FIKOLZA-1660 file (N, C-alpha, C; in steps of 0.1 Angstrom, whole numbers, plus 5000, padded with zeros to 4 digits):
% residues 115
   i   px   py   pz ch aa at
   1 7303 9088 0444  A  X  N
   1 7290 9086 0437  A  X CA
   1 7280 9081 0448  A  X  C
   2 7268 9085 0447  A  X  N
   2 7258 9081 0457  A  X CA
   2 7254 9067 0453  A  X  C
   3 7251 9059 0463  A  X  N
   3 7247 9045 0461  A  X CA
   3 7234 9044 0453  A  X  C
   4 7225 9053 0456  A  X  N
   4 7212 9053 0449  A  X CA
   4 7214 9055 0434  A  X  C
   5 7223 9065 0430  A  X  N
   5 7226 9067 0416  A  X CA
   5 7233 9055 0410  A  X  C
   6 7242 9049 0417  A  X  N
   6 7249 9038 0412  A  X CA
   6 7239 9026 0409  A  X  C
   7 7230 9024 0419  A  X  N
   7 7221 9013 0417  A  X CA
   7 7211 9016 0406  A  X  C
   8 7207 9029 0404  A  X  N
   8 7199 9033 0393  A  X CA
   8 7205 9030 0380  A  X  C
   9 7218 9034 0378  A  X  N
   9 7225 9031 0366  A  X CA
   9 7227 9017 0363  A  X  C
  10 7230 9009 0374  A  X  N
  10 7231 8995 0373  A  X CA
  10 7218 8988 0368  A  X  C
  11 7207 8993 0374  A  X  N
  11 7194 8987 0370  A  X CA
  11 7191 8990 0355  A  X  C
  12 7194 9002 0351  A  X  N
  12 7191 9006 0337  A  X CA
  12 7200 8998 0328  A  X  C
  13 7213 8996 0332  A  X  N
  13 7222 8988 0323  A  X CA
  13 7217 8973 0322  A  X  C
  14 7213 8967 0334  A  X  N
  14 7209 8954 0334  A  X CA
  14 7196 8952 0326  A  X  C
  15 7187 8962 0327  A  X  N
  15 7174 8962 0320  A  X CA
  15 7177 8962 0305  A  X  C
  16 7186 8971 0301  A  X  N
  16 7188 8972 0286  A  X CA
  16 7195 8960 0281  A  X  C
  17 7204 8954 0289  A  X  N
  17 7210 8942 0284  A  X CA
  17 7200 8930 0284  A  X  C
  18 7191 8930 0293  A  X  N
  18 7181 8919 0293  A  X CA
  18 7171 8920 0281  A  X  C
  19 7170 8932 0275  A  X  N
  19 7161 8934 0264  A  X CA
  19 7166 8926 0252  A  X  C
  20 7179 8925 0251  A  X  N
  20 7185 8917 0240  A  X CA
  20 7182 8903 0241  A  X  C
  21 7179 8898 0252  A  X  N
  21 7176 8884 0254  A  X CA
  21 7161 8881 0252  A  X  C
  22 7153 8891 0249  A  X  N
  22 7139 8890 0247  A  X CA
  22 7135 8887 0232  A  X  C
  23 7145 8886 0224  A  X  N
  23 7142 8884 0210  A  X CA
  23 7135 8871 0207  A  X  C
  24 7125 8871 0199  A  X  N
  24 7119 8858 0195  A  X CA
  24 7120 8856 0180  A  X  C
  25 7125 8865 0173  A  X  N
  25 7126 8864 0159  A  X CA
  25 7139 8872 0154  A  X  C
  26 7139 8875 0141  A  X  N
  26 7151 8882 0136  A  X CA
  26 7152 8896 0141  A  X  C
  27 7142 8902 0144  A  X  N
  27 7142 8916 0148  A  X CA
  27 7141 8918 0163  A  X  C
  28 7144 8930 0168  A  X  N
  28 7143 8932 0183  A  X CA
  28 7129 8932 0188  A  X  C
  29 7127 8927 0200  A  X  N
  29 7114 8926 0206  A  X CA
  29 7109 8940 0210  A  X  C
  30 7118 8949 0213  A  X  N
  30 7115 8963 0217  A  X CA
  30 7121 8972 0207  A  X  C
  31 7114 8983 0204  A  X  N
  31 7119 8993 0195  A  X CA
  31 7119 9006 0201  A  X  C
  32 7131 9012 0202  A  X  N
  32 7133 9025 0208  A  X CA
  32 7137 9035 0196  A  X  C
  33 7131 9033 0185  A  X  N
  33 7133 9042 0173  A  X CA
  33 7147 9043 0169  A  X  C
  34 7152 9055 0167  A  X  N
  34 7165 9057 0162  A  X CA
  34 7176 9052 0171  A  X  C
  35 7173 9051 0184  A  X  N
  35 7183 9045 0193  A  X CA
  35 7185 9030 0189  A  X  C
  36 7174 9023 0187  A  X  N
  36 7174 9009 0183  A  X CA
  36 7182 9007 0170  A  X  C
  37 7179 9016 0161  A  X  N
  37 7186 9016 0148  A  X CA
  37 7201 9017 0150  A  X  C
  38 7205 9027 0158  A  X  N
  38 7219 9029 0161  A  X CA
  38 7225 9017 0167  A  X  C
  39 7218 9011 0176  A  X  N
  39 7223 8999 0183  A  X CA
  39 7226 8988 0173  A  X  C
  40 7217 8986 0164  A  X  N
  40 7219 8975 0154  A  X CA
  40 7231 8978 0145  A  X  C
  41 7233 8991 0141  A  X  N
  41 7245 8994 0133  A  X CA
  41 7258 8992 0142  A  X  C
  42 7257 8996 0154  A  X  N
  42 7269 8994 0163  A  X CA
  42 7272 8979 0164  A  X  C
  43 7262 8970 0166  A  X  N
  43 7264 8956 0167  A  X CA
  43 7271 8950 0155  A  X  C
  44 7268 8956 0143  A  X  N
  44 7273 8951 0130  A  X CA
  44 7286 8958 0127  A  X  C
  45 7291 8966 0136  A  X  N
  45 7304 8974 0135  A  X CA
  45 7303 8984 0123  A  X  C
  46 7291 8988 0120  A  X  N
  46 7289 8999 0110  A  X CA
  46 7289 9012 0118  A  X  C
  47 7300 9016 0122  A  X  N
  47 7302 9027 0132  A  X CA
  47 7297 9040 0126  A  X  C
  48 7300 9043 0114  A  X  N
  48 7296 9056 0108  A  X CA
  48 7281 9058 0108  A  X  C
  49 7274 9047 0104  A  X  N
  49 7259 9047 0105  A  X CA
  49 7254 9048 0119  A  X  C
  50 7261 9041 0128  A  X  N
  50 7257 9041 0142  A  X CA
  50 7258 9055 0148  A  X  C
  51 7269 9062 0145  A  X  N
  51 7271 9076 0150  A  X CA
  51 7260 9085 0144  A  X  C
  52 7256 9083 0132  A  X  N
  52 7246 9092 0126  A  X CA
  52 7232 9089 0133  A  X  C
  53 7229 9077 0136  A  X  N
  53 7217 9074 0143  A  X CA
  53 7217 9078 0158  A  X  C
  54 7228 9077 0164  A  X  N
  54 7229 9082 0178  A  X CA
  54 7227 9097 0178  A  X  C
  55 7233 9104 0169  A  X  N
  55 7232 9118 0168  A  X CA
  55 7217 9122 0165  A  X  C
  56 7211 9114 0156  A  X  N
  56 7197 9117 0154  A  X CA
  56 7188 9115 0166  A  X  C
  57 7191 9104 0173  A  X  N
  57 7183 9102 0186  A  X CA
  57 7185 9113 0195  A  X  C
  58 7198 9118 0197  A  X  N
  58 7200 9129 0206  A  X CA
  58 7194 9142 0202  A  X  C
  59 7193 9145 0189  A  X  N
  59 7186 9157 0184  A  X CA
  59 7171 9156 0187  A  X  C
  60 7165 9144 0186  A  X  N
  60 7151 9142 0188  A  X CA
  60 7148 9141 0203  A  X  C
  61 7158 9136 0211  A  X  N
  61 7156 9133 0226  A  X CA
  61 7167 9138 0234  A  X  C
  62 7170 9151 0234  A  X  N
  62 7182 9155 0241  A  X CA
  62 7182 9152 0256  A  X  C
  63 7171 9150 0262  A  X  N
  63 7170 9147 0276  A  X CA
  63 7164 9133 0278  A  X  C
  64 7164 9125 0267  A  X  N
  64 7158 9112 0268  A  X CA
  64 7165 9102 0277  A  X  C
  65 7158 9091 0280  A  X  N
  65 7164 9081 0289  A  X CA
  65 7176 9075 0284  A  X  C
  66 7178 9074 0271  A  X  N
  66 7189 9068 0265  A  X CA
  66 7200 9078 0260  A  X  C
  67 7199 9090 0264  A  X  N
  67 7208 9100 0260  A  X CA
  67 7222 9097 0264  A  X  C
  68 7225 9095 0276  A  X  N
  68 7238 9092 0281  A  X CA
  68 7244 9079 0275  A  X  C
  69 7235 9069 0273  A  X  N
  69 7239 9057 0267  A  X CA
  69 7243 9059 0252  A  X  C
  70 7235 9068 0246  A  X  N
  70 7238 9071 0232  A  X CA
  70 7252 9078 0231  A  X  C
  71 7254 9087 0240  A  X  N
  71 7267 9094 0240  A  X CA
  71 7279 9083 0241  A  X  C
  72 7277 9074 0251  A  X  N
  72 7287 9065 0254  A  X CA
  72 7290 9056 0241  A  X  C
  73 7280 9051 0235  A  X  N
  73 7282 9042 0224  A  X CA
  73 7286 9050 0211  A  X  C
  74 7282 9062 0211  A  X  N
  74 7287 9071 0200  A  X CA
  74 7303 9072 0201  A  X  C
  75 7307 9074 0214  A  X  N
  75 7322 9075 0216  A  X CA
  75 7328 9062 0213  A  X  C
  76 7322 9050 0217  A  X  N
  76 7328 9037 0213  A  X CA
  76 7328 9035 0198  A  X  C
  77 7318 9041 0191  A  X  N
  77 7318 9040 0176  A  X CA
  77 7330 9048 0171  A  X  C
  78 7332 9060 0176  A  X  N
  78 7344 9067 0171  A  X CA
  78 7357 9060 0174  A  X  C
  79 7358 9053 0185  A  X  N
  79 7369 9044 0188  A  X CA
  79 7371 9034 0177  A  X  C
  80 7359 9028 0174  A  X  N
  80 7359 9017 0164  A  X CA
  80 7364 9022 0150  A  X  C
  81 7363 9035 0148  A  X  N
  81 7367 9041 0135  A  X CA
  81 7382 9046 0137  A  X  C
  82 7387 9045 0149  A  X  N
  82 7401 9050 0151  A  X CA
  82 7402 9065 0154  A  X  C
  83 7390 9071 0156  A  X  N
  83 7390 9085 0159  A  X CA
  83 7389 9088 0174  A  X  C
  84 7401 9086 0180  A  X  N
  84 7401 9086 0195  A  X CA
  84 7399 9100 0201  A  X  C
  85 7403 9110 0194  A  X  N
  85 7401 9124 0199  A  X CA
  85 7386 9127 0200  A  X  C
  86 7379 9123 0190  A  X  N
  86 7364 9125 0190  A  X CA
  86 7358 9117 0202  A  X  C
  87 7363 9105 0203  A  X  N
  87 7358 9096 0214  A  X CA
  87 7361 9103 0228  A  X  C
  88 7373 9107 0230  A  X  N
  88 7377 9113 0242  A  X CA
  88 7368 9125 0246  A  X  C
  89 7365 9134 0236  A  X  N
  89 7357 9146 0238  A  X CA
  89 7343 9142 0243  A  X  C
  90 7337 9131 0237  A  X  N
  90 7324 9126 0242  A  X CA
  90 7325 9120 0256  A  X  C
  91 7335 9112 0259  A  X  N
  91 7337 9107 0272  A  X CA
  91 7338 9118 0282  A  X  C
  92 7345 9129 0279  A  X  N
  92 7346 9140 0288  A  X CA
  92 7333 9147 0290  A  X  C
  93 7325 9148 0280  A  X  N
  93 7312 9153 0281  A  X CA
  93 7303 9145 0291  A  X  C
  94 7304 9132 0289  A  X  N
  94 7296 9123 0298  A  X CA
  94 7300 9125 0313  A  X  C
  95 7313 9126 0315  A  X  N
  95 7318 9128 0329  A  X CA
  95 7313 9141 0334  A  X  C
  96 7313 9152 0326  A  X  N
  96 7309 9165 0330  A  X CA
  96 7294 9166 0332  A  X  C
  97 7286 9161 0323  A  X  N
  97 7272 9163 0323  A  X CA
  97 7264 9152 0331  A  X  C
  98 7270 9141 0333  A  X  N
  98 7263 9130 0340  A  X CA
  98 7272 9124 0351  A  X  C
  99 7277 9132 0360  A  X  N
  99 7287 9128 0370  A  X CA
  99 7282 9117 0380  A  X  C
 100 7269 9117 0382  A  X  N
 100 7263 9108 0392  A  X CA
 100 7259 9095 0386  A  X  C
 101 7260 9093 0373  A  X  N
 101 7256 9080 0367  A  X CA
 101 7267 9071 0365  A  X  C
 102 7265 9058 0364  A  X  N
 102 7275 9048 0363  A  X CA
 102 7282 9050 0349  A  X  C
 103 7275 9056 0339  A  X  N
 103 7281 9058 0326  A  X CA
 103 7293 9068 0327  A  X  C
 104 7293 9077 0337  A  X  N
 104 7304 9085 0339  A  X CA
 104 7316 9077 0343  A  X  C
 105 7314 9067 0352  A  X  N
 105 7325 9058 0356  A  X CA
 105 7331 9050 0344  A  X  C
 106 7321 9046 0336  A  X  N
 106 7326 9038 0324  A  X CA
 106 7334 9048 0315  A  X  C
 107 7330 9060 0313  A  X  N
 107 7337 9070 0305  A  X CA
 107 7350 9073 0311  A  X  C
 108 7351 9074 0324  A  X  N
 108 7364 9077 0330  A  X CA
 108 7374 9065 0328  A  X  C
 109 7369 9053 0328  A  X  N
 109 7377 9041 0325  A  X CA
 109 7382 9042 0311  A  X  C
 110 7374 9045 0302  A  X  N
 110 7378 9046 0288  A  X CA
 110 7388 9057 0286  A  X  C
 111 7386 9068 0292  A  X  N
 111 7396 9079 0291  A  X CA
 111 7410 9075 0296  A  X  C
 112 7410 9068 0307  A  X  N
 112 7423 9063 0312  A  X CA
 112 7429 9053 0303  A  X  C
 113 7421 9044 0297  A  X  N
 113 7427 9034 0288  A  X CA
 113 7431 9040 0275  A  X  C
 114 7425 9051 0271  A  X  N
 114 7429 9058 0258  A  X CA
 114 7441 9067 0260  A  X  C
 115 7444 9071 0273  A  X  N
 115 7455 9079 0276  A  X CA
 115 7453 9093 0273  A  X  C
% end
């Protein structure tokens, strides 16, 4: 992986994680539409609802900045439901379609752990 791509992925990850710390009230300080809705469902372990919202985000934004992250957390949601074959298929898609992003490394790790 190229260092530039790794740093880009790391920056995006840190940025997204930092958004969670920007809350000043009960709701998120930033709203990314259906992606934010999916994230809230995922945090509450409402995985079926999270998957539906990640899918909706991806239909609306197939090339969006959060697309690969949506795929990753959709796969994690399938894992949460015990549907590992569905999760593996998505992790493989991430590795194939986004090989230069840090999310592909995360997906490879999950694939190894799932066997």
